C-alpha positions as CSV (number, residue, x, y, z in Angstrom):
1,M,-37.2,3.4,12.7
2,A,-38.5,6.7,11.6
3,E,-35.9,8.5,13.8
4,A,-33.1,6.5,12.2
5,E,-34.2,7.4,8.7
6,S,-34.6,11.1,9.8
7,E,-31.1,11.1,11.3
8,L,-29.7,9.5,8.1
9,S,-31.4,12.0,5.9
10,N,-29.7,14.8,7.9
11,T,-26.2,13.3,8.2
12,V,-23.5,13.8,5.6
13,R,-21.4,10.7,5.3
14,I,-17.9,11.1,3.8
15,L,-15.2,8.5,3.3
16,V,-11.8,10.2,3.5
17,A,-8.6,8.9,1.9
18,T,-5.3,10.3,0.5
19,D,-2.1,9.5,-1.3
20,C,-3.3,6.5,-3.3
21,H,-0.2,6.8,-5.6
22,L,-1.7,4.7,-8.4
23,G,1.0,3.3,-10.6
24,Y,3.6,3.1,-7.9
25,M,6.3,0.4,-8.7
26,E,4.4,-0.6,-11.8
27,K,7.6,-2.1,-13.3
28,D,8.0,-4.5,-10.3
29,E,6.4,-7.9,-11.0
30,I,5.5,-8.4,-7.3
31,R,4.4,-5.0,-6.2
32,R,3.0,-3.5,-9.4
33,H,-0.7,-4.1,-8.4
34,D,-0.5,-3.0,-4.8
35,S,-1.7,0.6,-5.3
36,F,-4.7,-0.5,-7.5
37,K,-5.8,-3.2,-5.0
38,A,-5.8,-0.7,-2.2
39,F,-7.7,1.9,-4.2
40,E,-10.2,-0.8,-5.3
41,E,-10.8,-1.6,-1.6
42,I,-11.3,2.1,-0.7
43,C,-14.0,2.4,-3.4
44,S,-15.6,-0.9,-2.2
45,I,-15.7,0.4,1.4
46,A,-17.4,3.6,0.1
47,E,-20.1,1.4,-1.5
48,Q,-20.5,-0.9,1.5
49,K,-20.9,2.0,3.9
50,R,-23.2,3.9,1.6
51,V,-21.4,7.1,1.9
52,D,-22.6,10.3,0.2
53,F,-19.2,10.9,-1.5
54,L,-15.6,9.9,-1.5
55,L,-13.0,12.6,-0.6
56,L,-9.4,12.3,-1.7
57,A,-6.6,14.7,-0.5
58,G,-4.2,14.5,-3.5
59,D,-1.6,12.2,-5.1
60,L,-4.1,10.0,-6.7
61,F,-1.4,9.2,-9.2
62,H,2.2,8.5,-8.4
63,E,3.6,10.2,-11.5
64,N,2.8,13.6,-13.1
65,K,2.3,11.8,-16.5
66,P,1.0,8.3,-15.5
67,S,1.4,5.5,-18.0
68,R,-1.5,4.4,-20.2
69,S,-1.8,1.2,-18.2
70,T,-2.2,3.2,-15.0
71,L,-4.8,5.5,-16.5
72,V,-6.8,2.6,-17.9
73,K,-6.8,0.8,-14.5
74,A,-7.8,3.9,-12.6
75,I,-10.7,4.6,-15.0
76,E,-11.9,1.0,-14.8
77,I,-12.0,1.1,-11.0
78,L,-13.8,4.4,-10.9
79,R,-16.3,3.2,-13.6
80,R,-17.1,0.0,-11.7
81,H,-17.8,1.7,-8.4
82,C,-19.0,5.2,-9.3
83,L,-21.3,4.7,-12.2
84,N,-24.6,3.3,-11.0
85,D,-28.3,4.2,-10.4
86,N,-27.9,4.9,-6.7
87,P,-29.5,8.3,-5.9
88,V,-27.2,11.1,-4.6
89,P,-28.9,12.5,-1.5
90,F,-27.1,15.9,-1.3
91,Q,-27.1,19.1,-3.3
92,V,-24.4,21.5,-4.3
93,V,-25.8,25.0,-3.8
94,S,-22.7,27.1,-4.5
95,D,-21.6,28.7,-7.8
96,Q,-20.1,25.6,-9.4
97,T,-18.3,27.5,-12.1
98,L,-16.1,28.9,-9.4
99,N,-15.6,25.4,-7.8
100,F,-14.7,23.3,-10.8
101,Q,-12.2,24.6,-13.3
102,N,-13.4,22.8,-16.4
103,S,-15.4,23.5,-19.5
104,F,-18.6,22.0,-18.0
105,G,-18.6,23.8,-14.7
106,H,-20.9,21.6,-12.6
107,V,-20.7,18.6,-10.4
108,N,-20.5,15.3,-12.3
109,Y,-23.7,13.6,-10.9
110,E,-25.8,16.5,-12.4
111,D,-24.8,15.6,-15.9
112,P,-27.9,14.1,-17.6
113,H,-25.8,11.7,-19.7
114,F,-24.2,9.9,-16.8
115,N,-25.6,7.9,-13.9
116,V,-23.1,8.8,-11.1
117,G,-24.1,7.0,-7.9
118,L,-20.8,7.6,-5.9
119,P,-19.4,11.1,-6.5
120,V,-15.6,11.5,-5.9
121,F,-14.1,14.9,-4.9
122,T,-10.4,15.3,-5.1
123,I,-7.6,17.9,-5.2
124,H,-4.2,17.4,-6.8
125,G,-1.0,16.7,-4.9
126,N,2.7,17.3,-5.7
127,H,2.9,14.1,-7.7
128,D,-0.1,14.8,-10.0
129,D,0.0,18.6,-10.1
130,P,-1.0,20.6,-13.2
131,A,1.8,21.5,-15.7
132,G,2.3,22.6,-19.2
133,V,1.0,25.4,-21.3
134,D,-2.7,24.6,-20.5
135,N,-1.9,23.9,-16.8
136,L,-3.5,20.4,-17.0
137,S,-3.1,17.5,-14.6
138,A,-3.8,13.8,-15.0
139,V,-6.8,14.4,-12.7
140,D,-8.2,16.6,-15.4
141,I,-8.4,13.6,-17.6
142,L,-10.6,11.8,-15.1
143,S,-12.6,15.0,-14.7
144,A,-13.2,15.3,-18.4
145,C,-14.4,11.6,-18.3
146,N,-16.9,12.8,-15.6
147,L,-15.5,10.3,-13.1
148,V,-14.2,12.7,-10.5
149,N,-15.0,16.3,-9.3
150,Y,-11.6,18.1,-9.4
151,F,-11.5,21.1,-7.1
152,G,-8.9,23.2,-5.3
153,K,-7.1,24.1,-8.6
154,T,-5.8,27.6,-8.2
155,V,-4.2,30.0,-10.6
156,L,-1.6,32.2,-8.9
157,G,-2.3,35.7,-10.0
158,G,-1.1,39.1,-9.0
159,S,2.5,40.2,-8.5
160,G,5.1,39.0,-6.1
161,V,4.2,35.8,-4.3
162,G,0.8,35.8,-6.0
163,Q,-2.8,35.7,-4.8
164,I,-5.3,32.9,-4.4
165,T,-9.0,32.9,-3.5
166,L,-10.6,29.8,-2.0
167,H,-14.3,29.3,-2.9
168,P,-15.9,26.5,-0.9
169,I,-18.2,23.9,-2.4
170,L,-21.4,24.4,-0.4
171,I,-23.2,21.0,0.2
172,K,-26.6,20.6,1.8
173,K,-28.3,17.5,3.0
174,G,-31.4,18.0,5.1
175,S,-30.6,20.3,8.0
176,T,-26.8,19.8,7.6
177,A,-24.7,22.3,5.7
178,V,-21.0,21.6,4.8
179,A,-18.6,24.1,3.3
180,L,-15.8,22.1,1.6
181,Y,-12.6,24.1,0.9
182,G,-9.8,22.6,-1.3
183,L,-6.3,23.8,-1.8
184,G,-4.2,21.8,-4.2
185,N,-0.5,21.5,-3.7
186,I,1.6,24.6,-4.0
187,R,5.3,24.8,-3.4
188,D,5.7,25.0,0.3
189,E,8.1,27.9,0.4
190,R,5.8,30.0,-1.8
191,L,2.6,29.1,0.1
192,N,4.4,29.8,3.4
193,R,5.2,33.3,2.2
194,M,1.6,33.8,0.9
195,F,0.1,32.9,4.3
196,Q,2.4,35.6,5.9
197,T,1.6,38.2,3.2
198,P,-1.6,40.2,4.0
199,H,-4.5,39.5,1.6
200,A,-2.5,37.0,-0.4
201,V,-4.8,34.1,0.6
202,Q,-8.5,35.0,0.7
203,W,-11.2,32.8,2.2
204,I,-14.7,33.2,0.9
205,R,-17.3,32.6,3.6
206,P,-20.9,31.5,2.8
207,E,-23.5,34.2,2.9
208,S,-26.1,34.3,5.5
209,Q,-29.5,33.1,4.3
210,E,-32.9,32.6,5.8
211,G,-32.7,29.5,8.0
212,C,-28.9,29.1,7.6
213,Q,-26.5,31.5,9.2
214,V,-22.7,31.6,8.6
215,S,-22.1,29.8,11.9
216,D,-24.3,26.9,10.8
217,W,-21.9,25.7,8.2
218,F,-19.5,22.9,9.0
219,N,-16.2,24.0,7.4
220,I,-13.8,21.4,6.0
221,L,-10.4,22.1,4.5
222,V,-8.5,19.6,2.3
223,L,-4.9,20.4,1.6
224,H,-1.7,18.6,0.4
225,Q,1.4,20.2,2.0
226,N,4.3,19.4,4.3
227,R,3.1,19.5,7.9
228,V,6.3,19.0,10.0
229,K,9.7,20.2,8.8
230,T,12.9,21.2,10.6
231,N,13.0,24.2,8.3
232,P,9.8,26.1,9.0
233,K,9.8,27.7,5.6
234,N,9.5,24.3,3.9
235,A,6.2,23.4,5.7
236,I,2.8,24.9,6.5
237,N,2.2,25.7,10.2
238,E,-1.3,24.8,11.5
239,H,-1.5,28.3,13.0
240,F,-1.5,29.9,9.5
241,L,-5.0,28.5,8.9
242,P,-8.1,30.5,9.8
243,R,-9.9,29.7,13.1
244,F,-13.4,29.4,11.5
245,L,-12.4,26.0,10.1
246,D,-13.8,22.9,11.9
247,F,-12.0,20.0,10.3
248,I,-8.9,19.6,8.2
249,V,-7.9,16.6,6.0
250,W,-4.1,16.8,5.7
251,G,-2.6,15.0,2.7
252,H,1.0,14.4,1.6
253,E,2.1,13.0,5.0
254,H,2.3,9.2,4.6
255,E,2.3,8.2,8.3
256,C,-1.2,7.1,9.3
257,L,-2.5,9.5,12.0
258,V,-6.1,9.1,11.1
259,D,-7.5,9.9,14.6
260,P,-8.5,13.6,14.6
261,Q,-6.2,15.7,16.8
262,E,-7.2,19.1,18.2
263,V,-4.8,22.0,17.6
264,P,-4.5,24.0,20.9
265,G,-5.9,27.4,20.6
266,M,-7.2,27.1,17.1
267,G,-10.5,25.3,17.6
268,F,-10.2,22.8,14.7
269,H,-9.2,19.1,14.4
270,I,-6.7,17.6,12.0
271,S,-6.9,14.1,10.5
272,Q,-4.0,12.7,8.6
273,P,-5.2,9.4,6.9
274,G,-1.7,8.7,5.4
275,S,-1.0,6.8,2.2
276,S,-2.8,3.6,1.2
277,V,0.4,2.1,-0.2
278,A,3.9,2.1,1.3
279,T,6.3,4.1,-0.9
280,S,9.1,4.5,1.7
281,L,10.4,1.6,3.7
282,I,10.6,3.4,7.0
283,D,9.1,3.0,10.4
284,G,6.2,5.5,9.8
285,E,5.0,3.5,6.8
286,S,4.9,0.2,8.7
287,K,2.0,1.3,10.8
288,P,-1.4,-0.2,9.8
289,K,-3.2,1.7,7.0
290,H,-6.6,3.2,7.5
291,V,-9.3,5.4,5.9
292,L,-11.7,7.6,7.8
293,L,-15.5,7.5,7.8
294,L,-16.6,11.0,8.7
295,E,-20.3,11.5,9.7
296,I,-21.5,15.1,10.1
297,K,-24.8,16.3,11.5
298,G,-25.2,20.0,12.2
299,N,-22.0,21.2,13.8
300,Q,-21.1,17.8,15.3
301,Y,-19.1,15.1,13.6
302,R,-18.2,11.4,14.4
303,P,-15.0,9.8,13.1
304,T,-14.6,6.1,12.5
305,K,-11.4,4.7,11.2
306,I,-11.6,1.6,9.0
307,P,-8.5,-0.6,8.4
308,L,-7.4,-1.5,4.9
309,M,-7.0,-5.3,4.5
310,S,-5.5,-5.5,1.0
311,V,-2.3,-3.6,1.9
312,R,0.9,-5.6,1.6
313,P,2.3,-6.4,5.1
314,F,5.3,-4.4,6.1
315,E,7.6,-5.2,9.1
316,Y,10.3,-2.8,10.2
317,T,12.9,-3.0,12.9
318,E,16.2,-1.5,13.9
319,V,19.4,-3.4,14.9
320,I,22.4,-1.9,16.7
321,L,25.3,-4.3,16.1
322,K,27.4,-3.2,19.0
323,D,24.5,-4.0,21.4
324,E,24.3,-7.7,20.2
325,A,26.3,-10.1,22.4
326,D,26.5,-12.9,19.8
327,I,28.2,-10.8,17.1
328,D,32.0,-10.8,16.6
329,P,33.2,-7.5,15.1
330,N,35.9,-9.3,13.2
331,D,33.7,-12.1,11.9
332,Q,31.4,-11.2,9.1
333,N,29.6,-14.6,9.3
334,S,28.4,-13.9,12.7
335,I,26.8,-10.6,11.4
336,L,25.1,-12.5,8.6
337,E,23.8,-15.2,11.0
338,H,22.3,-12.6,13.3
339,L,20.6,-10.7,10.5
340,D,19.2,-13.9,9.1
341,K,17.6,-14.6,12.4
342,V,16.0,-11.2,12.5
343,V,14.6,-11.5,8.9
344,V,13.1,-15.0,9.7
345,K,11.4,-13.5,12.8
346,L,9.9,-10.6,10.9
347,I,8.6,-13.0,8.2
348,E,7.0,-15.2,10.8
349,K,5.5,-12.1,12.6
350,S,3.9,-10.9,9.3
351,R,2.3,-14.4,8.8
352,K,0.8,-14.3,12.3
353,K,-0.8,-11.0,11.6
354,A,-2.4,-12.2,8.3
355,V,-6.2,-12.4,8.6
356,N,-6.8,-14.3,5.3
357,R,-4.4,-17.2,5.0
358,D,-5.6,-18.0,1.5
359,E,-4.4,-14.6,0.1
360,L,-1.1,-14.4,2.0
361,K,1.1,-11.8,0.4
362,L,4.9,-11.7,0.4
363,P,5.8,-9.2,3.1
364,L,8.0,-6.1,2.9
365,I,10.9,-6.4,5.3
366,R,13.2,-3.5,6.2
367,I,16.0,-3.7,8.8
368,K,17.9,-0.5,9.7
369,V,21.3,-1.6,10.8
370,D,23.6,0.6,12.9
371,Y,27.0,-0.7,12.0
372,S,29.2,1.7,14.0
373,G,32.5,-0.1,14.6
374,F,31.6,-3.0,12.3
375,M,32.0,-3.9,8.6
376,T,29.1,-3.7,6.2
377,I,27.8,-6.4,3.9
378,N,26.3,-6.3,0.4
379,P,22.5,-5.8,0.8
380,Q,21.8,-7.3,-2.7
381,R,23.8,-10.4,-2.1
382,F,22.2,-10.8,1.4
383,G,18.7,-10.6,-0.1
384,Q,19.3,-13.2,-2.8
385,K,18.4,-16.0,-0.4
386,Y,15.0,-14.4,0.3
387,V,13.8,-14.2,-3.3
388,G,10.3,-15.6,-3.3
389,K,10.0,-15.1,0.5
390,V,9.9,-11.3,0.7
391,A,8.6,-8.7,-1.7
392,N,11.8,-6.6,-1.6
393,P,14.8,-8.9,-1.5
394,Q,17.1,-6.3,-3.0
395,D,16.8,-3.7,-0.2
396,I,16.0,-5.6,3.0
397,L,19.0,-3.9,4.8
398,I,19.8,-0.3,5.1
399,F,23.0,0.7,6.9
400,S,23.5,3.8,9.0
401,K,25.8,5.1,11.7
402,A,24.8,6.5,15.0
403,T,24.6,10.3,15.2
404,R,24.8,12.7,18.1
405,K,21.2,13.8,17.6
406,A,18.9,13.5,20.5
407,K,16.1,11.0,20.3
408,G,13.5,13.7,19.7
409,E,15.4,15.0,16.8
410,G,15.8,11.5,15.5
411,K,12.0,11.1,15.4
412,I,11.7,14.3,13.4
413,D,14.3,13.0,11.0
414,D,12.3,9.8,10.5
415,S,9.1,11.7,9.8
416,E,11.0,13.9,7.4
417,R,11.7,10.9,5.2
418,L,8.1,10.2,4.8
419,R,7.9,13.0,2.2
420,P,9.4,13.1,-1.2
421,E,12.7,14.9,-1.2
422,E,13.0,18.3,-2.8
423,L,14.4,18.1,-6.3
424,N,17.6,20.0,-7.0
425,Q,16.5,21.7,-10.2
426,Q,19.8,22.3,-12.0
427,N,20.0,23.2,-15.6
428,I,21.2,20.2,-17.6
429,E,23.0,22.3,-20.2
430,A,24.9,24.1,-17.5
431,L,25.8,20.8,-15.8
432,V,27.2,19.4,-19.1
433,A,29.1,22.5,-19.9
434,E,30.6,22.8,-16.4
435,N,31.8,19.2,-16.2
436,N,32.6,18.7,-19.9
437,L,30.7,15.5,-19.8
438,K,31.3,13.0,-22.7
439,M,29.6,9.9,-23.8
440,E,31.5,6.9,-22.4
441,I,28.8,4.4,-21.8
442,L,25.9,4.5,-24.2
443,P,26.1,5.1,-27.9
444,V,24.5,8.3,-29.2
445,N,22.3,6.4,-31.7
446,D,20.6,4.4,-29.0
447,L,20.0,7.4,-26.8
448,D,18.5,9.3,-29.8
449,I,16.0,6.5,-30.3
450,A,15.2,6.2,-26.6
451,L,14.7,10.0,-26.4
452,H,12.5,10.0,-29.5
453,N,10.2,7.3,-28.0
454,F,10.2,9.1,-24.6
455,V,9.2,12.5,-26.1
456,N,7.1,11.7,-29.1
457,K,5.5,8.5,-27.9
458,D,5.3,9.4,-24.2
459,D,7.0,6.1,-23.4
460,K,8.1,6.4,-19.7
461,N,10.1,3.1,-19.9
462,A,12.2,4.1,-22.9
463,F,15.5,4.8,-21.1
464,Y,14.8,2.2,-18.4
465,V,14.3,-0.7,-20.7
466,C,17.2,0.4,-22.9
467,V,19.7,0.5,-20.1
468,Q,18.5,-2.7,-18.5
469,S,18.7,-4.6,-21.8
470,N,22.2,-3.2,-22.3
471,I,23.3,-4.5,-18.9
472,N,21.9,-7.9,-19.6
473,E,23.5,-8.2,-23.0
474,T,26.9,-7.1,-21.6
475,R,26.6,-9.7,-18.9
476,N,25.7,-12.4,-21.3
477,K,28.7,-11.7,-23.6
478,I,31.1,-11.6,-20.7
479,A,29.7,-14.8,-19.3
480,K,30.2,-16.6,-22.6
481,D,34.0,-16.1,-22.4
482,S,35.6,-19.3,-21.1
483,N,38.2,-17.3,-19.1
484,T,35.7,-15.3,-17.1
485,M,36.9,-16.6,-13.8
486,N,40.5,-15.5,-14.6
487,F,39.5,-11.9,-15.4
488,D,41.0,-9.2,-13.3
489,E,39.5,-5.7,-13.0
490,E,41.4,-4.3,-15.9
491,D,40.5,-7.2,-18.2
492,L,36.8,-6.8,-17.2
493,I,36.9,-3.1,-18.1
494,V,38.5,-3.9,-21.5
495,K,35.8,-6.6,-22.1
496,V,33.0,-4.2,-21.3
497,G,34.5,-1.6,-23.6
498,E,34.8,-4.1,-26.4
499,C,31.1,-5.0,-26.0
500,L,30.2,-1.3,-26.2
501,E,32.3,-0.8,-29.3
502,E,30.8,-3.8,-31.0
503,R,27.2,-2.5,-30.5
504,V,28.2,0.9,-31.7
505,K,29.6,-0.7,-34.9
506,Q,26.3,-2.6,-35.3
507,R,24.4,0.7,-35.2
508,S,26.6,2.1,-37.9
509,T,26.0,-0.9,-40.2
510,Q,22.2,-0.6,-39.6
511,S,22.2,3.2,-40.2
512,K,20.4,2.9,-43.6
513,E,17.3,1.6,-42.0
514,P,15.5,3.4,-39.1
515,T,15.8,1.4,-35.9
516,Q,12.8,1.0,-33.6
517,F,13.2,-0.2,-30.1
518,T,10.6,-2.7,-29.0
519,Y,9.8,-2.7,-25.3
520,A,7.2,-5.4,-25.1
521,D,8.1,-8.2,-22.7
522,Q,7.8,-11.0,-25.3
523,S,10.4,-9.2,-27.5
524,M,12.9,-8.4,-24.9
525,E,15.4,-11.0,-26.2
526,D,15.1,-9.5,-29.7
527,F,15.7,-6.1,-28.2
528,Q,18.8,-7.2,-26.4
529,G,20.2,-8.8,-29.5
530,R,19.5,-5.9,-31.9
531,S,19.3,-2.5,-30.5
532,T,21.1,-2.3,-27.1
533,S,24.3,-0.8,-26.0
534,G,26.9,-1.8,-23.5
535,I,27.1,-0.5,-20.0
536,G,30.2,0.3,-18.1
537,P,33.4,2.3,-18.8
538,A,34.4,2.4,-22.4
539,V,38.1,1.7,-22.7
540,S,38.7,3.1,-26.1
541,F,35.5,5.1,-26.9
542,S,36.5,8.5,-28.2
543,D,34.7,11.8,-27.7
544,D,32.4,13.2,-30.4
545,D,35.0,15.4,-32.0
546,D,37.4,12.5,-32.7
547,T,34.5,10.4,-34.0
548,M,33.4,13.0,-36.4
549,Q,36.9,13.4,-37.8
550,I,37.0,9.8,-38.6
551,S,33.6,9.7,-40.2
552,T,34.3,12.7,-42.4
553,S,37.9,12.0,-43.3
554,K,39.0,12.2,-46.9
555,P,40.4,9.3,-48.9
556,S,44.0,10.7,-48.6
557,T,43.9,10.4,-44.8
558,R,42.8,6.8,-44.7
559,G,46.2,5.6,-46.0
560,R,47.9,6.9,-42.9
561,K,48.8,4.8,-40.0
562,G,46.1,5.4,-37.4
563,S,46.1,5.0,-33.7
564,S,44.6,1.9,-32.2
565,G,41.8,3.9,-30.6
566,A,40.9,5.6,-33.8
567,S,40.7,2.4,-35.6
568,Q,38.1,1.1,-33.2
569,N,36.0,4.2,-33.1
570,P,32.4,4.0,-34.4
571,T,30.6,6.7,-36.3
572,R,27.2,8.3,-35.6
573,G,25.3,6.2,-38.1
574,R,24.9,8.7,-40.8
575,G,22.8,6.5,-43.1
576,R,25.4,6.2,-45.8
577,G,27.5,3.3,-44.6
578,R,30.5,5.3,-43.5
579,G,30.8,3.6,-40.2
580,R,34.1,2.0,-39.3
581,G,33.7,-0.5,-36.5
582,S,36.4,-2.3,-34.5
583,S,38.2,-5.1,-36.3
584,T,38.9,-7.0,-33.1
585,M,35.3,-7.6,-31.9
586,K,33.5,-11.0,-31.9
587,Q,29.9,-11.1,-33.0
588,T,28.2,-13.5,-30.6
589,T,24.6,-12.3,-30.3
590,L,23.4,-12.3,-33.9
591,D,20.1,-13.9,-34.2
592,G,18.5,-15.2,-37.4
593,A,16.3,-12.2,-38.0
594,F,19.3,-9.8,-37.6
595,R,21.5,-11.8,-40.0
596,S,18.8,-12.0,-42.6
597,S,18.0,-8.3,-42.4
598,Q,21.7,-7.5,-43.2
599,R,22.1,-9.7,-46.2
600,S,21.4,-8.1,-49.6
601,A,21.4,-9.5,-53.1
602,S,25.0,-8.5,-53.6
603,V,26.0,-10.4,-50.5
604,A,24.4,-13.5,-51.7
605,A,26.1,-13.3,-55.1
606,A,29.4,-12.6,-53.4
607,T,29.0,-15.7,-51.1
608,A,28.2,-17.9,-54.1
609,L,31.3,-16.7,-56.0
610,Q,33.5,-17.2,-52.9
611,S,32.4,-20.8,-52.7
612,A,34.1,-21.4,-56.1
613,A,37.3,-19.5,-55.2
614,D,40.6,-21.4,-55.0
615,D,41.8,-19.5,-51.9
616,G,40.8,-21.6,-48.8
617,D,41.2,-18.6,-46.5
618,N,38.7,-16.6,-48.5
619,L,36.3,-19.6,-48.4
620,D,36.6,-19.7,-44.7
621,S,35.9,-16.0,-44.2
622,A,32.6,-16.3,-46.1
623,S,31.3,-19.4,-44.3
624,S,28.5,-19.3,-41.7
625,D,31.0,-20.1,-38.9
626,S,32.8,-16.9,-39.7
627,L,29.6,-15.0,-39.2
628,E,29.5,-16.1,-35.6
629,N,33.1,-15.2,-34.8
630,E,33.9,-12.1,-36.9
631,S,32.7,-8.6,-36.0
632,N,31.8,-7.5,-39.5
633,L,28.8,-8.6,-41.6
634,P,29.3,-10.1,-45.1
635,G,28.9,-7.5,-47.9
636,R,30.1,-4.7,-45.6
637,K,33.5,-3.1,-45.7
638,R,35.6,-3.7,-42.6
639,A,37.6,-1.1,-40.7
640,A,41.3,-0.9,-40.9
641,P,43.2,-3.2,-38.5
642,R,44.6,-1.5,-35.5
643,G,48.0,0.0,-36.1
644,R,48.1,-0.9,-39.8
645,G,48.4,1.5,-42.7
646,R,46.1,1.0,-45.6
647,G,47.2,2.6,-48.8
648,S,44.5,1.2,-51.1
649,T,42.5,3.9,-52.7
650,Q,39.5,1.5,-52.9
651,S,38.9,1.9,-49.3
652,S,37.9,5.5,-49.8
653,K,34.7,4.3,-51.4
654,R,33.7,2.2,-48.5
655,G,29.9,2.2,-48.0
656,R,29.3,4.7,-50.8
657,K,27.2,4.1,-53.9
658,S,29.6,3.5,-56.9
659,D,29.7,1.9,-60.3
660,N,31.8,-1.1,-59.1
661,S,30.3,-4.5,-59.8
662,T,29.2,-6.9,-57.2
663,I,32.2,-9.2,-57.9
664,H,34.6,-6.2,-57.5
665,R,33.1,-5.4,-54.1
666,M,33.3,-9.1,-53.1
667,L,37.0,-9.2,-53.9
668,M,37.6,-6.0,-51.8
669,N,35.8,-7.8,-48.9
670,N,38.1,-10.8,-49.2
671,D,41.2,-8.7,-48.9
672,D,39.7,-7.0,-45.8
673,D,38.8,-10.4,-44.3
674,D,42.4,-11.7,-44.6
675,D,43.7,-8.6,-42.9
676,D,41.2,-8.8,-40.1
677,D,41.9,-12.5,-39.6
678,D,45.6,-11.7,-39.1
679,D,44.7,-8.9,-36.8
680,D,42.4,-11.2,-34.7
681,A,45.3,-13.6,-34.2
682,R,47.6,-10.8,-33.3
683,K,45.1,-9.5,-30.7
684,R,44.8,-12.9,-29.0
685,L,48.6,-12.8,-28.5
686,N,48.8,-9.2,-27.4
687,K,46.2,-8.2,-24.9
688,P,45.3,-4.5,-25.2
689,R,46.6,-2.2,-22.5
690,V,44.3,-0.3,-20.3
691,T,44.7,3.5,-20.0
692,K,43.9,5.4,-16.9
693,N,41.5,7.6,-18.7
694,Y,38.9,5.1,-20.0
695,G,37.2,7.6,-22.3
696,A,40.4,8.8,-24.0
697,L,41.9,7.5,-27.2
698,R,44.6,4.9,-26.8
699,R,47.8,5.9,-28.6
C-alpha cells in the first residue's frame, strides 16, 4: 500500500485531448450540442482518473470569435469540473511570467482567490488564434477568468521570417520533472521557413541543479500544425524538431492516431489524439474517438487510450457504381434502390455498435459514390426520406469520379481533407472593382442593417438569418400563387424579381423609422414579414447609379414617359419618403403589426373621408381588402404606372413635408389608386418579358 502511494506521489498523470471545436454546428438543431457533450465527457474523465492536469493541444473553439452562447457553455463546463477543493500535487518551478502571457503571470491554481482543483493547460490553434490590435484570442477570455492556463503564445519578433523563443513550463512532482513546451499555431509556410533559418527558433533548456540534471527532465512538446502535406512547405516535418524531446502531442490533425508512434532516428514519440467531434464527413473522422492518459515517472511513460462514449456515431463507406451488378446505367431508379440499401445497412450497423440503447443518437452517414459512366442524383432530394433517421440528411451522398492516382496517393488525399483548407485571401474591394459586381439579389438597406448588427453587435448570425428568412419568404409568396405548377423557368425568375422589388419598396416606405432585425427564434415569422429581402435573380432591379437618378430626379423629369424598369426601381430609403416602388406588386405578407405601424393620423382621416365619397372605385381602393392586394400602403404616394407619363405637378411633392391638407393628400392618393388599378389589370393581360441580362433595366 505504501509503495502504491509512493509511486503515485512520484507519477505525473496527464489527460491529453485536442481539437474540441466548441460551438461547431451551433445552428444545427440536431448536432449543435455534440461538441459540448464531448468536452464535458473529457473533463469528467479527468476527474474520474484523478489526473494532475488536463492538456489541450489547440482549437478549443471552432471560431475565432465564438458566440456568446458558446462562451457561456464553455465557462460553465470548466467551472463545474475545474473549480473545487481538490489539492494540486505538483509545482511549477519555472519563471511563470515567461510562460503565461497575461497580466497576472502565474499558474491559475496559485491564485488565493480561486479554488482550482483541476488545472487546464492549453495552446491556441488555427481556429482560435490571437488577432486584433491587442493580439488576443478567445482563450485569453478563459485565461482572464482563471479557468485555463494559456501558454505557447509567441510574438514573432526580429526581421525577415521572425524569431521565437520557447520557454518550457517546468513541473515537478516528487522525483519526476517534466518540461512542457508549447507552440501555438503559426502559419505553416512561415514556421517551415523559421525551422530552416538558423537561430530563428530557440529552445530554452532547464538549467542543471543539485539533484536534477538536464537529462533528468522529461520533455513534452505541444503543437498545432499540419503534419502530412503533399507540398512540404505547407506542413511541419517531424525532423525539424530537436532530438532532446521525449514526447510530442500533435494537434490540428483530426484523424485519431492516439497510440504513440516512434519517429525513426529522432528518439521521440508522437501521439495524435485527433478531434473529439467530427467536423469533416470523411473516412478518417469515422474512426472511434479517444483521449490519452499519459503517466510519467522519471524518464519513463505509460500511455492509456480512453474511448469517448458521447461522440455521435459516424459510418462511412465508398460505393463504385460500375462494380455493382444490380445497377442499370440507364435506369436511375436502380441507382436509388441500391443506395437506399447501403444507407439502411449503415444505420443498422451504427445501432449495433451503440453501448447505451437508452441514449441512442441519430448517426452521421456518408457514402462516397464513384459515378463514372453513370448519372448523378440530387443529394438533398435523396436525403429527404431520412429526415429523423440520420443526423445529416442533406449531405449523405458525395459524388466523385475515379482518378488516375495511385492508391497510396489517394490515401494522402483523404488525409489532406482532414485539415481546414487554406483561405484564398483576396481583397474584396479589388474583387468588386475587377468584376464590376452589382446588387441583384439583396437590397442595400437590408444588407446595411445586417452589416451593422454583425460589426457593432458582434452578431455572427446576422447575414445567415437574413438570407435564410429571405429565401423562406420568397418561397411562401411563390407558393401562394395558384398557377405555381404552370410556371416555366422565365416566369419563376420574373416572380422572384417581383418579390425582391416589393420588399425593396417596403424598405423605402419604412425609411423614416430605423429598422431593427430580430433574430430570435420566436420572432422569425415577424422577421420574415417585415425586414427580409428576396433571393434569386432580380429581373428589373437596376444598378445603384440608375436608382440614385430616380430618387433625386427633379419635378420636371417626372412628367416624362419612363421606362418600365425605371418605374419599378426602388430607392435607398433616404428617410424622406422619396421611394418609388413598383406599381404592379401584390402585398401578401403584411401582418397586423406592420399595417398598424404604417398608419398615421392622416391616413385614418383620409379613410374616413373616402367612406363618404360617391366614387365606388375610390371606396374600393381604401378598403381593407385592397390592403391585401395592392402594393402600396394607404396614405403613401404610389409610383407612376409602367410606361405611363404623369404630367401632374403634384407628384413632385411626393413624400415631402408640405402645407397641403390631409384631404388634399387623400385626393391625390385616390387618383394614384385609380391609375394603379388600371395598370394592375393591364399587367395581368400582358405578362412582362424577361431580358437576358436580369440585372439590367428593361426598356
